[in-house]
C-alpha positions as CSV (number, residue, x, y, z in Angstrom):
1,M,386.4,85.7,177.3
2,A,387.6,85.3,180.9
3,S,389.0,88.9,180.9
4,S,385.7,90.3,179.7
5,R,383.7,88.9,182.6
6,K,382.4,91.6,185.0
7,K,383.7,91.4,188.5
8,V,381.4,91.9,191.4
9,L,382.1,92.1,195.2
10,I,379.4,91.2,197.7
11,P,380.6,91.6,201.3
12,I,378.8,89.7,204.1
13,A,378.9,89.8,207.9
14,H,377.3,88.3,211.0
15,G,373.6,89.4,210.8
16,T,373.5,89.9,207.0
17,E,370.1,89.2,205.5
18,P,370.7,85.8,203.8
19,L,368.0,86.0,201.2
20,E,369.2,89.3,199.9
21,A,372.8,88.2,199.8
22,L,372.2,84.8,198.2
23,A,369.8,86.2,195.6
24,M,372.4,88.9,194.7
25,I,375.1,86.3,194.5
26,T,373.3,83.7,192.4
27,V,371.4,86.1,190.1
28,L,374.6,87.9,189.2
29,R,376.4,84.6,188.6
30,R,373.7,83.6,186.2
31,S,374.7,86.6,184.1
32,G,378.2,85.3,183.7
33,A,379.7,87.8,186.2
34,Y,382.5,86.7,188.4
35,V,381.1,87.2,191.9
36,T,383.3,87.2,195.0
37,V,381.6,86.8,198.3
38,A,383.9,88.3,201.0
39,S,383.5,88.1,204.8
40,V,384.3,91.3,206.7
41,E,384.6,89.2,209.8
42,N,387.8,87.3,210.9
43,Q,386.5,84.1,209.4
44,V,384.8,83.1,206.2
45,G,381.8,81.5,208.0
46,V,379.2,84.0,209.1
47,D,376.0,83.7,211.1
48,A,373.4,85.5,209.0
49,C,369.9,86.4,210.1
50,H,367.2,83.9,210.9
51,G,369.7,81.2,212.1
52,I,371.1,80.8,208.6
53,K,374.8,80.2,208.1
54,M,376.8,81.3,205.1
55,V,380.3,80.7,204.0
56,A,382.2,83.4,202.0
57,D,384.7,82.7,199.2
58,T,387.4,84.8,201.0
59,L,388.1,87.4,203.6
60,L,387.7,91.0,202.6
61,S,391.1,91.7,204.2
62,D,392.7,89.5,201.6
63,I,391.3,91.4,198.5
64,T,391.3,95.1,199.5
65,D,393.6,95.9,196.5
66,S,391.3,94.2,194.0
67,T,389.2,96.1,191.5
68,F,385.5,95.4,190.8
69,D,383.0,96.6,188.3
70,L,380.3,96.6,191.0
71,I,380.2,96.4,194.8
72,M,376.8,95.3,196.1
73,L,375.9,95.7,199.8
74,P,373.2,93.4,201.3
75,G,371.2,94.5,204.3
76,G,370.1,92.9,207.5
77,L,371.0,93.8,211.1
78,P,373.5,93.9,212.7
79,G,375.1,93.1,209.3
80,G,374.5,96.5,207.9
81,E,376.0,98.2,210.9
82,T,379.1,96.0,210.6
83,L,379.5,96.8,206.9
84,K,379.2,100.5,207.8
85,N,381.9,100.3,210.4
86,C,384.3,98.3,208.1
87,K,386.9,100.9,207.1
88,P,388.6,98.9,204.3
89,L,385.1,98.3,202.7
90,E,384.4,102.0,203.0
91,N,387.6,102.8,201.3
92,M,386.9,100.4,198.5
93,V,383.4,101.7,197.9
94,K,384.6,105.3,197.9
95,K,387.3,104.4,195.4
96,Q,384.5,102.9,193.2
97,E,382.8,106.3,193.3
98,T,386.0,108.2,192.5
99,D,386.8,105.8,189.6
100,G,383.2,106.0,188.2
101,R,382.3,102.4,188.8
102,L,379.0,101.0,190.1
103,N,378.0,100.8,193.8
104,A,374.8,99.3,195.0
105,A,373.0,98.7,198.3
106,I,369.7,97.2,199.5
107,C,367.6,97.3,202.7
108,C,369.3,99.2,205.5
109,A,372.7,99.4,203.7
110,P,371.8,102.5,201.6
111,A,371.2,104.6,204.7
112,L,373.6,102.9,207.1
113,A,376.6,102.5,204.8
114,L,376.4,104.6,201.6
115,G,374.6,107.5,203.3
116,T,376.9,107.5,206.4
117,W,379.9,107.5,204.1
118,G,378.6,110.6,202.3
119,L,378.0,109.0,199.0
120,L,374.3,109.8,198.7
121,E,374.4,113.6,199.1
122,G,372.3,115.1,196.4
123,K,371.4,111.6,195.1
124,K,368.0,109.9,194.8
125,A,368.0,106.7,196.7
126,T,365.7,104.2,198.4
127,C,366.0,101.7,201.3
128,Y,363.9,99.6,203.7
129,P,360.9,101.7,204.9
130,V,362.0,102.0,208.6
131,F,365.3,103.6,207.5
132,M,363.8,106.3,205.3
133,E,364.2,109.1,207.8
134,K,367.8,108.1,208.3
135,L,368.3,108.0,204.6
136,A,366.8,111.5,204.3
137,A,369.2,112.7,207.0
138,T,372.2,111.8,204.8
139,C,371.1,114.6,202.4
140,A,369.8,112.0,199.9
141,T,366.4,112.5,198.2
142,A,364.4,109.6,199.6
143,S,362.4,107.6,197.1
144,E,359.9,104.8,197.7
145,S,360.7,103.1,194.4
146,R,361.5,99.4,194.6
147,V,364.7,100.1,192.7
148,E,366.3,103.5,192.3
149,I,369.1,104.4,189.9
150,D,371.0,107.7,190.2
151,G,374.2,107.7,188.1
152,K,376.6,105.0,189.3
153,I,374.6,104.2,192.5
154,V,371.7,101.8,192.6
155,T,369.6,101.2,195.7
156,S,366.7,98.9,196.6
157,R,364.3,98.2,199.5
158,G,364.4,94.6,200.9
159,P,364.2,90.9,200.4
160,G,361.1,91.0,198.1
161,T,362.9,93.5,195.7
162,T,366.2,91.7,195.5
163,I,365.6,89.9,192.2
164,E,364.4,93.1,190.5
165,F,367.4,94.9,192.0
166,S,369.9,92.3,190.8
167,L,368.3,92.2,187.3
168,T,368.7,96.0,187.1
169,L,372.4,95.7,187.9
170,I,372.8,92.9,185.3
171,E,371.4,95.3,182.7
172,K,373.8,98.1,183.9
173,L,376.8,95.7,183.7
174,C,376.0,93.4,180.9
175,G,373.2,94.9,178.8
176,K,369.5,94.6,178.5
177,Q,369.5,91.3,176.6
178,T,371.5,89.5,179.3
179,A,369.0,90.8,181.9
180,I,366.1,89.5,179.8
181,D,367.7,86.1,179.4
182,V,368.3,85.7,183.1
183,S,364.8,87.0,183.9
184,S,363.3,84.3,181.6
185,I,364.9,81.6,183.8
186,L,364.1,83.2,187.2
187,L,360.4,84.1,186.4
188,P,360.2,87.2,188.6
189,R,356.8,88.6,189.6
190,P,355.1,90.4,186.7
191,N,353.3,92.6,189.2
192,P,355.8,93.3,192.0
193,G,354.3,95.0,195.0
194,E,350.8,93.9,194.4
195,E,349.1,91.5,196.8
196,F,350.3,87.9,196.3
197,T,347.9,85.2,195.3
198,F,348.1,81.5,194.6
199,T,346.0,78.8,193.0
200,E,344.3,76.4,195.5
201,L,342.4,73.2,194.7
202,N,340.8,70.6,197.0
203,Q,341.3,72.9,200.0
204,I,342.1,71.2,203.3
205,N,343.3,72.6,206.6
206,W,347.0,72.3,207.3
207,T,347.4,71.8,211.0
208,F,350.2,71.7,213.7
209,E,350.3,71.3,217.4
210,D,352.4,74.1,218.9
211,T,354.8,75.3,216.2
212,P,354.9,74.0,212.6
213,Q,357.8,71.6,212.2
214,I,359.2,72.0,208.6
215,L,361.9,70.1,206.9
216,V,363.9,71.6,204.0
217,P,366.3,69.0,202.5
218,I,369.2,70.3,200.4
219,A,371.8,68.6,198.2
220,E,374.7,69.6,196.1
221,G,373.2,71.7,193.3
222,S,370.1,72.8,195.1
223,D,368.9,76.2,194.1
224,E,370.0,78.6,196.8
225,I,367.2,81.2,196.4
226,E,364.5,78.6,196.5
227,A,365.9,76.9,199.7
228,I,366.6,80.1,201.6
229,A,363.4,81.9,200.6
230,V,361.4,79.1,202.3
231,V,363.7,79.0,205.3
232,D,363.9,82.8,205.8
233,T,360.2,83.4,205.3
234,L,359.0,80.6,207.5
235,R,361.4,81.4,210.3
236,R,360.1,84.9,210.2
237,A,356.7,83.4,210.8
238,K,358.2,81.6,213.8
239,A,358.0,78.1,212.3
240,N,360.7,75.6,213.4
241,V,362.5,75.0,210.1
242,V,365.2,72.3,209.9
243,I,367.7,72.4,206.9
244,A,368.9,68.9,206.3
245,S,371.7,67.8,204.0
246,V,371.1,64.6,202.2
247,G,374.9,64.2,201.7
248,N,377.7,63.5,204.1
249,S,378.5,67.1,204.9
250,L,376.6,70.0,206.5
251,E,378.2,72.4,204.0
252,V,376.6,72.1,200.6
253,V,377.5,73.9,197.4
254,G,374.4,75.2,195.6
255,S,373.5,75.4,192.0
256,H,375.4,78.6,191.5
257,K,378.3,77.9,193.8
258,A,377.0,79.6,196.9
259,N,377.9,77.8,200.0
260,L,374.8,76.6,202.0
261,V,375.1,75.2,205.5
262,A,372.6,72.7,206.8
263,D,371.5,72.3,210.4
264,V,371.7,68.5,210.4
265,L,372.4,65.5,208.2
266,L,369.2,63.9,207.0
267,D,370.4,60.6,208.6
268,E,370.1,62.2,212.0
269,I,366.4,63.0,211.7
270,L,364.9,60.0,209.8
271,E,362.6,59.1,212.7
272,K,361.4,62.6,213.3
273,S,357.9,63.7,212.3
274,F,357.4,66.9,210.3
275,D,354.3,68.9,209.6
276,M,355.7,69.7,206.2
277,I,358.6,68.6,203.9
278,M,359.5,71.3,201.4
279,L,362.0,70.7,198.5
280,P,364.0,73.4,196.6
281,G,364.8,72.9,193.0
282,G,367.9,73.2,190.9
283,L,368.3,70.5,188.3
284,N,371.3,68.7,189.8
285,G,370.0,69.2,193.4
286,A,366.6,67.8,192.5
287,S,368.2,64.8,190.8
288,R,370.2,64.1,194.0
289,L,367.1,64.5,196.1
290,S,365.3,62.0,193.9
291,R,368.1,59.5,194.2
292,C,368.0,59.7,198.0
293,E,365.9,56.7,199.0
294,K,365.6,57.7,202.6
295,L,364.1,61.1,201.6
296,V,361.8,59.5,199.1
297,N,360.5,57.2,201.8
298,M,359.9,60.1,204.1
299,L,358.0,61.9,201.4
300,K,355.8,58.8,200.6
301,K,355.0,58.5,204.3
302,Q,354.1,62.2,204.4
303,A,351.8,61.8,201.5
304,E,350.2,58.7,202.8
305,A,349.4,60.5,206.1
306,N,347.9,63.3,204.1
307,K,350.5,65.7,205.6
308,P,351.8,68.7,203.6
309,Y,354.7,68.4,201.3
310,G,355.9,70.5,198.4
311,G,358.6,71.4,195.9
312,I,359.8,74.3,193.7
313,C,361.3,74.4,190.2
314,A,362.7,71.0,189.1
315,S,361.6,69.0,192.2
316,P,358.0,68.4,191.2
317,A,359.3,67.0,187.9
318,Y,362.4,65.2,189.1
319,V,361.3,64.0,192.6
320,F,357.5,63.9,192.8
321,E,356.5,62.7,189.3
322,P,358.8,59.7,189.0
323,H,357.9,58.5,192.6
324,G,354.2,58.7,192.2
325,L,353.8,61.7,194.5
326,L,351.8,63.7,191.9
327,K,349.2,61.0,191.3
328,G,345.7,62.6,191.2
329,K,347.3,66.1,191.9
330,K,347.6,69.3,190.0
331,A,351.1,70.8,190.1
332,T,353.4,73.2,188.5
333,T,357.2,73.1,187.8
334,H,359.8,75.1,185.9
335,P,359.0,75.6,182.2
336,V,362.2,73.9,181.1
337,V,361.1,70.5,182.7
338,S,357.3,70.9,182.6
339,N,357.0,68.2,179.8
340,R,358.0,65.7,182.5
341,L,354.7,66.1,184.3
342,S,352.0,63.7,183.2
343,D,349.3,66.3,184.0
344,Q,350.4,69.7,182.5
345,S,347.1,71.5,183.1
346,H,348.5,73.9,185.7
347,V,352.1,74.3,184.7
348,D,351.7,78.0,183.9
349,H,350.5,78.8,187.4
350,R,353.1,80.4,189.7
351,V,352.1,78.6,192.9
352,V,349.6,75.7,193.1
353,A,348.2,74.1,196.3
354,D,346.3,70.9,195.8
355,G,345.2,69.5,199.1
356,N,348.3,68.6,201.0
357,L,350.7,69.4,198.1
358,I,352.1,72.7,197.1
359,T,354.3,73.4,194.1
360,S,355.9,76.4,192.5
361,R,358.0,77.3,189.4
362,A,361.3,79.1,189.9
363,P,363.5,81.3,192.1
364,G,361.3,84.2,191.2
365,T,358.2,82.5,192.6
366,A,359.8,81.1,195.7
367,M,358.8,83.9,198.1
368,E,355.2,83.7,196.9
369,C,355.3,80.0,197.5
370,A,356.8,80.5,201.0
371,L,354.0,83.1,201.8
372,A,351.4,80.6,200.5
373,I,352.8,78.1,203.0
374,V,352.5,80.7,205.8
375,E,348.9,81.3,204.8
376,K,348.1,77.6,204.9
377,F,349.5,77.2,208.4
378,Y,348.8,80.6,210.0
379,G,346.1,82.3,207.9
380,R,345.9,85.0,205.3
381,E,346.4,87.9,207.7
382,K,349.7,86.6,208.9
383,A,350.9,86.0,205.3
384,L,350.0,89.5,204.3
385,Q,351.8,90.9,207.3
386,L,355.0,89.0,206.2
387,A,354.5,90.0,202.6
388,K,354.4,93.6,203.6
389,A,357.4,93.2,205.9
390,T,359.5,91.6,203.2
391,L,358.2,94.0,200.5
392,V,356.8,91.2,198.3
């Protein structure tokens, strides 16, 4: 079995778009693929976009002789430029092409890397909208499709298309049924590209003084997409988002073995006040968050003060329900654990805001949830601007 697993390389650099990279990593790992995250820098730790830190599995320089079934390039600046200028990576990607194996790129990477390396000549490809002219200049046929397939090259547009992109690649690597199985867990948008909506009950104003102060706690086993979708999106909105580890280390291994790095330990900010506390899911991660008495106390104080709090995936079921934080509230959660909610009237909604509480279902609903939070703090116009910028 081990020898039949598909091997995937995802290179990262300083300035890589973290949501694209982490979604690619974790979605492909859900398919059973063996995914190697390789830093093209001189160290495994990289400073990705939006103040998010990532830790690779290895250095690219240590694996240049390895063979992969797929090489996937994330976007982000200056990360895309760094990938383009990495000669060993260029050689590996060109060998993929020569050997008839898959190459893929998203956001700026199709134009900056694949196009510059001459791999898109005569090919149909897509990329982030502001790079379309540069893409056309590489002699590619520029497409505005969310995901474009031309032979052994697959391209996509940006953060909001990453899950579709990754599922397409799973189908290419592992077959349609595997892609369907993974999709059923992720719950991607059924209407990608259409204007996002969410369910709102008992509407109240979410307020802040100067800048929204938002806490995102993480634990071993937290879902990487759900955590980073919230952080990435809200930092784009200029909120001050603090990632806090509830454990004893800033470095946290997520539910699909991607390495997350917190800004602080929760113990360091127990006395700090936040305008919102937002929990990612992941079964093991949510269980650990639920067992963290200090975090539960913070959540209870938040609820008592009628200040916003929320959770995605397993957190409403594993953290909020057992600690009385859903009393009198409508909420949603992942279908696998929805039977844990005493009130299941809204479990089929993708995002539910009820007063000061917001809940959502899965990695595939995380960006919609993050945009709903932006709307609650900043208004609909700001949220739609971000939705357009991230291609949700």
